C-alpha positions in Angstrom: 118.7 -70.9 -87.4 115.0 -71.9 -87.7 112.4 -69.4 -86.7 109.1 -70.8 -85.4 106.1 -68.5 -85.3 103.9 -69.0 -82.3 100.3 -69.6 -83.0 98.1 -67.0 -81.4 94.7 -67.9 -79.9 91.7 -66.5 -81.7 88.2 -66.5 -80.3 85.8 -68.7 -82.3 83.3 -66.7 -84.4 79.7 -66.4 -83.4 77.3 -68.9 -85.0 74.0 -67.0 -84.3 72.6 -63.7 -83.1 72.2 -64.0 -79.3 71.5 -67.7 -79.8 68.0 -67.1 -81.1 68.4 -65.7 -84.6 70.2 -66.3 -87.8 73.6 -64.7 -88.0 72.9 -62.9 -91.2 69.6 -61.5 -89.8 71.5 -60.2 -86.7 74.1 -58.5 -88.9 71.3 -56.8 -90.9 69.8 -55.5 -87.7 73.2 -54.2 -86.5 73.6 -52.3 -89.8 70.0 -51.0 -89.6 70.8 -49.8 -86.0 73.9 -47.9 -87.4 71.9 -46.5 -90.2 69.3 -45.2 -87.8 72.0 -43.3 -85.9 73.4 -41.9 -89.2 69.9 -40.7 -90.3 69.6 -38.9 -87.0 72.5 -36.8 -88.1 70.4 -35.2 -90.9 68.0 -33.8 -88.3 70.9 -32.9 -86.1 72.0 -30.3 -88.7 69.2 -28.1 -87.4 71.7 -27.3 -84.7 73.5 -25.1 -87.2 70.5 -22.7 -87.0 70.0 -23.0 -83.3 73.5 -22.1 -82.2 75.0 -25.6 -81.9 78.7 -26.1 -81.1 81.4 -27.0 -83.7 81.7 -30.5 -82.1 78.0 -31.1 -82.6 77.9 -29.9 -86.2 81.0 -32.0 -87.1 79.5 -35.1 -85.6 76.3 -34.6 -87.7 78.3 -34.0 -90.9 80.3 -37.1 -90.3 77.2 -39.1 -89.8 75.7 -38.0 -93.1 79.0 -38.7 -94.9 79.1 -42.3 -93.8 75.4 -42.9 -94.5 76.0 -44.2 -98.1 78.8 -46.5 -96.9 76.4 -48.3 -94.5 73.8 -48.6 -97.2 76.4 -50.3 -99.4 77.2 -52.5 -96.4 73.6 -53.8 -96.3 73.9 -54.7 -100.0 77.1 -56.6 -99.3 75.6 -58.5 -96.5 72.6 -59.6 -98.6 74.9 -60.7 -101.4 76.9 -62.8 -99.0 80.2 -61.3 -100.3 82.9 -62.3 -97.8 85.4 -59.6 -99.0 82.9 -56.7 -98.9 81.6 -57.9 -95.5 85.1 -57.7 -94.1 85.3 -54.1 -95.5 82.1 -53.1 -93.8 83.2 -54.8 -90.6 86.4 -52.7 -90.6 84.3 -49.6 -91.4 82.0 -50.4 -88.5 84.7 -50.7 -85.9 86.5 -47.6 -87.1 83.2 -45.7 -86.9 82.7 -47.0 -83.4 86.2 -45.7 -82.5 85.4 -42.2 -83.9 82.1 -42.2 -82.1 83.8 -43.1 -78.9 85.9 -40.0 -79.1 82.8 -37.8 -79.5 81.1 -39.8 -76.7 84.0 -39.2 -74.3 84.1 -35.5 -75.1 80.4 -34.9 -74.6 80.3 -37.1 -71.5 83.0 -35.1 -69.8 81.4 -31.9 -70.9 78.0 -32.9 -69.5 79.1 -34.7 -66.3 81.9 -32.4 -65.3 81.7 -29.0 -66.7 77.9 -28.5 -67.0 76.2 -27.0 -63.9 73.0 -28.9 -63.3 71.4 -26.2 -61.4 68.3 -25.7 -63.6 69.6 -22.5 -65.1 68.9 -22.5 -68.9 72.0 -22.0 -71.1 71.1 -20.2 -74.4 73.3 -20.7 -77.4 71.9 -17.9 -79.5 69.9 -14.7 -79.2 66.7 -16.5 -80.4 67.0 -19.1 -77.6 67.5 -16.3 -75.1 64.2 -14.7 -76.1 62.4 -18.0 -75.9 63.8 -18.6 -72.4 62.7 -15.2 -71.2 59.2 -15.7 -72.6 58.9 -19.2 -70.9 60.1 -17.9 -67.5 57.7 -15.0 -67.4 54.9 -16.7 -65.5 57.0 -18.7 -62.9 57.3 -17.7 -59.3 60.4 -19.7 -58.0 63.6 -18.7 -56.4 67.0 -19.5 -57.6 67.7 -21.7 -54.6 64.5 -23.7 -55.1 65.2 -24.2 -58.8 68.8 -25.4 -58.0 67.6 -27.8 -55.4 65.0 -29.4 -57.7 67.4 -29.6 -60.6 70.1 -31.2 -58.6 67.6 -33.8 -57.1 66.5 -34.6 -60.7 70.1 -34.9 -61.9 71.1 -37.2 -59.0 68.3 -39.5 -59.8 69.0 -39.8 -63.5 72.7 -39.5 -64.0 73.5 -43.1 -63.1 70.8 -44.4 -65.4 72.1 -42.2 -68.2 75.6 -43.5 -67.7 74.3 -47.0 -67.8 72.6 -46.4 -71.1 75.7 -44.9 -72.7 77.9 -47.8 -71.5 75.3 -50.4 -72.7 75.1 -48.8 -76.1 78.9 -48.8 -76.4 79.1 -52.5 -75.5 76.3 -53.4 -77.9 78.2 -51.8 -80.8 81.2 -53.9 -79.8 79.0 -57.0 -80.0 77.6 -55.8 -83.4 81.2 -55.5 -84.7 82.0 -59.0 -83.6 78.9 -60.2 -85.4 80.0 -58.7 -88.6 83.5 -60.3 -88.4 81.9 -63.6 -87.5 79.6 -63.5 -90.5 82.5 -62.5 -92.8 84.7 -65.4 -91.4 81.9 -68.0 -92.0 81.4 -66.7 -95.5 85.1 -66.9 -96.3 85.2 -70.5 -94.9 82.0 -71.5 -96.6 80.4 -72.6 -93.3 77.6 -70.1 -93.1 74.9 -72.4 -94.5 75.9 -75.1 -92.1 75.2 -73.1 -88.9 72.4 -74.3 -86.7 70.1 -71.3 -87.3 71.0 -70.6 -90.9 68.7 -71.6 -93.6 70.2 -73.9 -96.3 69.7 -73.0 -99.9 66.5 -74.6 -101.4 68.5 -75.3 -104.6 72.2 -75.1 -104.3 72.5 -74.7 -108.1 70.5 -71.5 -108.1 73.6 -69.7 -106.6 76.0 -71.1 -109.2 77.0 -69.4 -112.5 75.9 -71.2 -115.7 79.4 -72.5 -116.2 79.7 -73.8 -112.6 76.3 -75.4 -112.9 77.3 -77.2 -116.1 80.6 -78.4 -114.6 78.8 -79.7 -111.5 76.4 -81.8 -113.6 79.0 -83.1 -116.0 81.5 -84.2 -113.4 79.4 -85.6 -110.6 81.0 -89.1 -110.7 80.8 -92.5 -112.3 77.7 -94.5 -112.8 74.1 -93.7 -111.9 74.7 -90.0 -111.1 74.2 -89.2 -114.8 70.7 -90.7 -114.9 69.0 -87.5 -113.7 70.0 -85.4 -116.6 69.9 -88.0 -119.4 66.6 -86.6 -120.8 68.0 -83.1 -120.9 71.2 -84.3 -122.5 69.4 -86.3 -125.2 66.9 -83.6 -126.0 69.6 -80.9 -126.2 71.7 -82.9 -128.7 68.7 -84.3 -130.6 69.7 -87.9 -130.0 66.1 -89.2 -129.7 65.0 -90.6 -133.2 61.8 -89.2 -134.6 60.3 -92.7 -135.2 60.2 -93.3 -131.4 62.8 -96.1 -131.4 64.9 -96.5 -128.4 68.2 -94.5 -128.3 70.8 -95.3 -125.7 71.3 -92.7 -123.0 74.6 -91.2 -122.1 75.0 -93.2 -119.0 74.3 -96.4 -120.8 76.8 -95.6 -123.5 79.3 -94.7 -120.8 78.8 -98.1 -119.1 79.3 -99.9 -122.4 82.5 -98.1 -123.2 83.9 -98.9 -119.8 83.0 -102.6 -120.0 84.2 -103.0 -123.6 87.5 -101.4 -122.8 88.0 -103.9 -120.0 87.6 -106.9 -122.4 85.7 -109.0 -119.8 82.1 -108.7 -120.8 80.2 -107.7 -124.0 76.7 -106.6 -124.8 74.6 -107.6 -127.8 72.8 -104.6 -129.2 69.9 -106.8 -130.2 69.4 -107.6 -126.5 68.7 -104.0 -125.5 65.2 -103.8 -124.2 62.6 -101.3 -125.4 62.2 -99.7 -122.0 65.8 -98.8 -121.8 67.0 -101.5 -119.4 70.3 -103.2 -120.2 70.4 -107.0 -119.9 72.9 -108.9 -117.8 76.3 -108.9 -119.4 77.7 -112.1 -121.0 81.2 -113.1 -120.3 83.5 -113.8 -123.3 84.5 -117.4 -123.3 
């Protein structure tokens, strides 16, 4: 029995960042955005000294632990390494999933279980002293404070939810950018994208051996003319008396023609400027 695997549909990778910027630049901005969030975790550790919860402290520690990985990701993006870019894309989406768990926990805690009545909630004795000192000069009743706090919360809660949802979706888009960039690097199509800059010199990105092979095996005929001077100078084939010496491409032409047995050249007919006269057929 023959088993046929069904081809699954895959969305095409992005070719630019929001249609206005190079894909690599957009990926760099996405990683910088992630790094900014991770650096904020360093300042968040102050919550340890102000009575922060275990959930808050664990999130800040996690942010600091992944900071070095995202720095490495920036290096991989600049080096255009397809395999490492795939690794950082996997890391980015996993980080987004972990962050979603914390986001859901804090959202439920803030929207459902937190009383938005304007009453301050101290997390330590030091905070309690600060609250007492700040409330000493106010003349407001509990009902008035609750009414003003609820009015403020009703105005801002929808906008706050919109910002959280927008940030969550933006990170999904950033993850798609990373995967798209990695796919184009693996296929070798990144430099052909509309907004991507082609290399000024394609041979600058090749290793010395790859560059040598590229020049030596370009093809038959006139393709060798460009590096004849380099070839002759490197192998010291130019006589010291200034006489003409045949270039590599000319010797190659003569070898091909002589092997065919159809035409021959007379060495005495070679011109001083390096041109080869018209071949004479053998009668």
